N, C-alpha and C positions, 0 to 999 in steps of 0.2 A: 905420721906423714913420712914418706920416704925422703931420706936426705942423701942425695947423690951429687956428684960433682957438676953434672950438667945443670941441675936445678939451681944450685948455688951460683954457678957462672951466669946463667940467664938472669937470675934475680939481681945479682950485683951489677950486671951490665945495665939493666933497666933502672936501678937506683941511681947509678952514676950518671946515666944519660938524663934522667929527670932532674937531678941536682944541678947538672951543668946548664940545662936550659933555664931553670929557675935562677941560677946564679948569674947568668948573662944579663938578665933583665935588671938585676940589682944596681948595676953601674948607672943605668939610665934613670932609675928612680931616685937614687941618692945624690946624683950630680945635677938633677933638675933639667934634664934634656928637654928640648923644646917639644918633642913629640909626647913625652910623658906628661909635661905640664899641660899641653893641649887636651889630652885625654881626661885628666883629672879635673881640669877647669870645666870641661864640657859636662862632667858628672856633678860639678858643684862641690867638690871635696878637696880642692887644691889649697894648701900644701899638705894638710894633715892626713888626708886619705892616701896620698902618694907615700908619705913616710910610714904610715901604719901598714900599708900593703907591702912595702919593702922590708920592714922589720919582720912581718909574718912570713914572707918568702924566705928570708934569711934563716928563721927558725926552722922552716920546712926543710931547707937544704941541710942544716945540721942534723935534723932528725933522720932524713933519708940516708945519711952517711953513718948513722949509729945503728949497728945491727939490731939491738933490742928495741929500738924506737922507730925503725924504718916504716912500719905499718902506720904509725901516727903521722910521720912525715908525708906519706902518700895520701892519707886522708886529708891532712891540712892542705897539701898542694892541690888536690882535686877540688877541695872546697874553695880555695882561692880562685881557681880557674872557672869554677861554676857559679861563683857569686854574681848577682846581678849588677 
């Protein structure tokens, strides 16, 4: 694979953007914001589902910001977004 500055810059920008978006939602999940509680209550998994999702998102953020594990972070993040 060609390793050039443009590819690395685009990759890091995407990783940081994805980590920032996932990271923003953590505050609402861990503090028990009304919107977050409503969503997880509607799904029937409040509070353990909210906490589990928050922990998995936190792991995804860490993996996205780790160069060797960024792919795993992306897969985990995509899986969390695509889960029913």
